[in-house]
Residue, then its C-alpha position, 0 to 999 in steps of 0.5 A: m502486480t501488473m498487467d498489460p495496460r488496456p487502451d480503453i481502461g483508465l486515464a494515462p498521464p499527459g506526459y511521462r507514463l510509468p512502465a507497466e512493470t512498475r511495482l511496489g517495494r518495501v515500506r518504512l514505518q516509524i513506531a514506538d517500541l520495536d519488540r512490541s511491533v516485531a511481535f505483532y508483525e510476526g505473530v499476527l501478520g506472519l512476517r519473518v524477521l530478515d534482519r534486526t540491528g539496533d532500533t531497526a528491524l526488516l521483515g518480509a515473506g521471502a522478499p523484504l516488505v516492511e522496515l520498522v524504525a523505533k523512536p521511543g516516545t512516538r505518539p500513536v495515530p489519533r482516531r481521526g488520522l493524520l495526513g500520511l499513511f491510511h494503510v499499507a496493504f499486503l497482497l497474499p498470493e491466493r484466496g485460500d491464504l486470505a481465508r487461513f489468515v481470517r481464521h488465524v486472526a479470529d483464533l487470536g481474537v484480533p479485531v478486524g474489519m472486512s470488505d469486498h472491493l469487487v476486484s479484491e477481498a480485504v481484511y483491515l486491522t491496525d498495528p500497535d501504534g495505530l498504523g493501518i494495515e490491509v491484508y488482501a487477495d485479488r480476484p482473477r483479473e478476468a472477473w474485474r468489472h468496468d464502468g466506462r474507462q474506470i475499473a469498478m471498485a466498491t466497499e461491500p460486506l465480505d462473504v466471510r463464509s464463502l471465503v473461509e470455505t476455501a481455507g480447507e484443512t490447512s492452518w495459517t503458518g505465516a505469510p507465504d512466499g510471494t506475499t507483496v506490498g500490493h498498494v499503499h493508501l494515503h491521507v492527503g489534503d487535496l485530490g487535485r494537488a495529489a493528482a498533479f503530483y502522482h498522476e501528472a508528474l510521477g506518471l501513474d494512470k488514473v484508474v478509479w476517480g468516481y469513488p467518494g473522496a478518493l482517487f486510485l492510481s496504478a501502472g500497467g492496468y492494476h486496480h491500484h498501486l496507490g490510493l489517495n483520499t481526503w477523509a482526514a482533510g483538515s488534520p496535520p501531516a504526521g510529524e517527526d514524533d508521530a507513528r508514520l510512514l517514513e517512506w514507500t518505494l516504487v520499484l521500476p524495471s531499470p535505472t533508465d526508468t528511474a532517471e526518466a521518472a525523476r526527470s518528469l518530477e523535477a520538470a514539475g518542480h519536485g526535487v529528487t535526491s541522488d538516491g531517488l527520494v522525493t516528497d509530495p505536497w504533504s511531506i510524504t516520502l517516495r523512493l524510486a528504486t530498481t530493487d527492493 
């Protein structure tokens, strides 16, 4: 989800800048039990299985959104968290979709958190392995406020009654086509090093940098495609036997754009593989691609 960048909003990187049309593609998650996780992503989140082979399942809502990779014995995420995924956020097309989702999880008795972020309204939950999930809907762009060059974001109580009133008589029937991965949010060890990688080398704009312990970046003026925080600083990175984010995807408009982004990363000392994979300072893997 992008928009034409406003020159008076955000901080552009000093060198290469990702195209405004950049968006997020699928995420790959390591989990312990494929049947258990598929039941959650279908039954709770309303995604549909697009393909299933062996220990892997691909789910989506029209387009592919999440690939689950089962590894028996995978440890759940500890309460404090690990460096790596904080949450993956699924963006619903309309506010009414979020309202119907809220009624759906209430009917299921699934525990959730809810927040108003000014630019969006959000519901938070965890999957069976403790991986963080956000389901959200954006407010209209013309309603977004600004604080100087920053997009104004906060964490305030959600007006659930006002939201649910928009659901109407229609029930939740699953994530509608047009649902996307709106953003990913990562636990990192240091915001300065994270900014050097994601802002200066990769080319995302800074859009919110005054939020305590966090930094938000995007392409094309969106409120954020990527959140970074130090709220789990001191924890180790997620390891091979942990429930974790295996990779997330930035979808760029053309092969030329992916090549330019790769060159910018390599110039900063970050190796990019021939199939577009690069790891950040905490071994979090990003894929540069032109399709989902």
